[in-house]
N, C-alpha and C positions, 0 to 999 in steps of 0.2 A: 504493500500500500504506500510505500515511500518512507523516507527517513523521519520526517516530522512526527507523524502519528506513532511511528515505532519508538521514537524517543519519549514521547508522552506516555505510551503504554509501559515502557521500561521504568519510568519514574513512579507510575502508579503501582506497578508490581513490587518495586523496592519498598514503597511505603506499606503496602499490604503485608509483605513478608517481614517487615521491621528490619530490613537490611540497612536502612539509612539512619538507625539510631546512633546516638553518641555513646561510646563505651566499647568495651572489649568485644562485644558481639556484633558490632556494626562493621560493614565492609565497604561502605560507599565513600569513605574518606581516605585519600592517599596523598601524603605530604601536605596535609591541611587543605586539600582541594577536593571538592565533591565531584565524583565521576559522572554524575548526571548533568551537571551544569558547567563544569570546567574540564570536560573530557579532552579538549584540545591541548591543555597544558600538562597533561600527564603522559609520560613516555612508557613504553613497554618495559623498560628496565626498572622503572619505579614500580610498576604493577607487579613485576616478578619479585622485587625486594619485599613488597607488602605481603605477597603470598608466602614467602619464606619466613617472615616474621610473625605470621598469623598462628598463634598457639592455642587460642580459645576454641574448644570443640564446637561450640555453637556457631562461632564465626566461620569455621571450616565448613560446617554443614550449609551455612547460608551461601558461601561462595560456590559450593557444588550445586545447590538449588538454582542459583543465578545462572550458572553455566548451562544447566539442562534447559532452563526456560528460554535462554537465548538460542540455543541450538535448535530447539523445536520451533522457534519463531522465524528462523532464517530459511529462506527458500531461494530457488533460482540460481543465478550466476554467483552471487555472494556466497551461498552455501557450498556450491561446487568449488569455489576458489579457496575457501577457508578449510574445508574438510576433505576435499577431493585431491588437493595437491599436497604432497608430503612436506614440502618446505614451509607451507603456511599452517599446517595443522598444529593446534595448541599442544604443548607438552604436558600440561596438567589440566584437570577439571576445575579451573579457576574462572569464575564468571567475570571477575574484574579484569583479568588479562584479556579474555575474549572480548569483552566490551571495548577496551582500548584499541585492540587490533581491528575490531569491526568499524569503529569510528574512523580509523585511518583509511579504510577502503571507501568511505563515503565523503572524502574530503572535497571532491568536485561538486557533488550534490549539496554539500554543506555550504559551499561558497555561494551557490545560486540561492540557497535557502536564506543565507544571511542577507543578501541584497533584497530579496522579497520581504523578509521580516522587517528590515530597516525602513523600507518604503511604507509598510503598513503602520509602523510607528509614526512616521511623519504625517500620514493621512488619518490617524486614529480619530474616531468620532465617538465621544461619550454618549451621544444620543442613540447610537446603534446598540448600546448596551443598557438603554433605558435609564441612564444616569445613575446606575447602581455602582457606587464607589468600590465595594469589595470585588465585584465582578470585573470592573475596569482595572483594578490593581492586579488581579490574577492574570488577565489577558496581557497586560503590559509586561509582567514578569516573564511570561512565556515567550513573548516576542523578544525581550532582551536576551534570553538564553539562545534563541534561534539565530539572533543577529550576531552572536559571538563566533569568531573564527580564530585559528592560531595566529593570524596576522593582524587581527583587529579585535581588541577587547572593549566591551561597553562598560566603562568604569562607573563608579558611583556618581561622580559629578555629572556625567552625561545622562545617566538614568534619571537623576533628580530633575535635570533640566527638561527632559522629554515629559516626565510625569507632571511637572507643574504647568507645562504648556497645555497638556490635556485638561488639567483641572481648570485652567483659566478660560477654557471654552465655555464653561458653565457659568453664566451670568446671573442666574437666579437659582435659589433664593438669595437675597441680599446678604444674609449672614454668611453664606458660603463664599460669595465673591469677596467679602471683606476679609475673611480668614485667608483666602488664597493670596490676596494682595499683601497681607501681613507676612505670609510665608515667603513671598518673593523678596521682601526686604531682608528677612532673616537669611535667605540663601545668599544674597549679595553681600551680607555682612559676614558670611562664613560660619553661621551657626548650624546649618543643616549639612551634614556630611555623609549620612548613611541613608540610602534610598529606601531600605526596608523600614527603618524607623519613621521616615517621612510618610510612607504609605500607611503605616499603622496609625499615625496621628490623623491622617485624612479619613481613614475608616472610622475612627473614634468621633471625629467632628461630624461626619455623616450621620452616625447613630444618634448623637445629641440633637442635631437639627430635626431628624425624623421623629424623635420622641417629643420634642418641644412643640413643633409645629404640626404634628399629626400627619407627617409625611414629608418627603423630599420633593417639593414641587419645583422641579428644575426646568431650565430653559436656556438655550444658547443665545437668547436675545435679552437685552436690558429692558427695564421697566419702561424707559422713555421710548424705546423702539416699539414696544408693544402698544403704547398709547398712540404713537403715530400711525401704526398699522390699523388700529381700531378706528381712528378718525377717518383714514382713507376708505376703510370698508363701509363706514357709515355714509360717507359722501357718495360712494358708488351706489349704495342701496337707495339713497335719496334721489339719484338721477335715473334710476331704472324706470322704464316706461310701463304704464298700466295697459295690459292687453285689451281690457274691456273698453277703456277710453279710446284706444287706438282704432278699435273696430268702427266707432262712430266717425272718427277723424278720417279714416281710410275711405269711407263711403262718401264723405262730403268734399274732401280736399285732395285726395291722392295719396302720396307717399307719407306714411305716418312717422317715419324715422327722423324727419326734419322738422317736426312740430313739437311744442311743449305738451305735457300731459294735463296742464291746468292753465287757466288764464294768466297771461304775463302781467296783468295790471292789478293783481290782488292787493299789492301794497302801495299802489299809486294814490297820492292824496292831492296832486296838482294836475291841472289840465294838460300841461306840457313841461318840458325840461327847461324852458326859457326862464331866465332870471325875472322875478316879479310876476310869474304866471299865476293866474287865479287858482285858488284851491277848490276842490270839489266840495259840494254841500249835500246835506241830506235831501234826498229826492232825486239825485242824479242816478242814471241807470246806464248799463253797458250790456251789449249782446255778445255772446260768445258760444258758438256751437248750439244755437237754438235755445240757449238758456239765458235768462235775464239775471243780471247781478246788480245789487243795490248798494249804494255807498253808505257807510256808517261812520260817523265822526268820533266814535268811542275809541280811545287810544289803548285800551286794556285787552284787546283781543290777542290770543296767542299768536306769536309770529308777526304781530303788528299788521294783521290782515285787515283791509279796509272795505273790501267788496265781498258781499255775501249773497246767497240766493234768497234769503229772507229780507224783508223790509226792515229799515232801521227802527220803525215804531214797534216791531215785534221782537226786537233783540233784547234778551234778558240781561246780557252784560251791559248794554247801554243804559237800560233802565236802572240798574244798580249804580252805575257810574253817575247818572243824573241825580239819583236820590242822595248820593254822597255829596255832590256839589251843592244841592239845595240845603243839606243839613249844615254845611259850613258857610252858607251865604256867599259862595264863590261862584261867579259866572262860569258856565261850562266853556272850556276852551276847545273849540272845534278844529283848531289848527295845530294840534300836537303831532308833528310828523314822526318823532321817534318815541313818543310816549312820555317824555319828560320836559322837552323844550318846544317852543313854538316852531312850526315848520319853516317860517320865513325868517328865523333868527339868523340863519347863515345864508348869505346871498348866493353862495356857490353850491347849495344843496342840490342833489340830483334826484329827480323823480324816478322811481322804479324799484325793483327788488334789491338793488345793490346798496340802497341807502343805509340799512342796518348792518352791513357786512362787517364793518370794523368792530362794532360792539360784540357781534357773535364770535369773531376771532379772538377778542380779548377774553371773553368768557371761556372759550375752549382752552386757551392757554392757562388760565387760572385753574380750571378743572384738571388739566393734564398735570400741572405741578402738584395739585392735591393728590392725584392718583399715585404719583411717584413717591410722595411722602408717606403714604399709607400702606407700604409694602408688607408691614407686619400685621395688618388688620384686613383680612380678605373680605370680611362681611361689608365693612364700610367702603372698601375699594370697589366692590361690585356696585354699590349705590352710586359712586362717582362715575363708574363706567356707564351705568344706565342714564345718568344725567348728560354725559357726553353724547351718547347716542341720540337722546331726545333733542338735544341742542342742534345736532347736525341734521335732524329730520325736519326741522322747522323751515 
């Protein structure tokens, strides 16, 4: 099946047989190097010396069991080369020696594997592993081993750098991003030197966040980027045409893709865009698609809409507004273009739907800032998100 899965299976078998334990019964350490991870650094002479110095009966049995497991697993050309040629046949039933010799025969495939593994490290995506830090750590460790060759060692400093690069791709939750930024400073100051300890601390931080926030709600985007994407989505939704309205437009005027889905004059309160133009008054009407729209001077309609299909006299919002004006003995201002100031206060004001655009953009910006500041409170953040969506639908 190839060397990579064979290497993984050998490590699993060594763990199951407890061949990799520290102490006199373990056989996986030669000259302080692990044969499963640093096999390129161990020579056959060192493996032979380890065999001659192995005196523990349990260790001898483990070495023989390792030898038989390897022999049964090898097939094809490699098996014929190792056991069919007299010069290559092992002199003893020592699994460690056979393992070292076997890895020497795979030097070419190991070089190709190293290049492939290193490319996977550079392109590693935490999202592909569902942002599960323990799984990410395990996968990275495996790739570090596979990327190692006799001529290129992936040292601790390089492993730490690749690991923190992967961690930095996770922009949310904010507590994780803050922790990673702090670790980057510690790495630059030389306080992080062991990649395994660094991975263990990351797994611990992951567990704390998961317990405190009820899950690890991760994302490769920042909160600000999510807000921008949400606003764009709301705007696209707001500009989507209504199929039912388009059917009537198609019958009356032709191509429906070039026409608005509602009257363009809903927010108009002047007769024209010219400076000093007269303002509409109650009783004015407009025709659009066989429907009659009536002007209402009340400034409190949602979205500052001025034209409705019902008459101004029948408008409940206007009745409430007039009642409030009467209770304060203040004359009703029928010329409030933006709901707060007279429409003719600014000689350069523009009639049409773009008049309140600046106010809407300011409100969107304020809500976006509030959304970013509420990253630790998902419930309130959802309410702000709903407000943003409603604002962009107006």
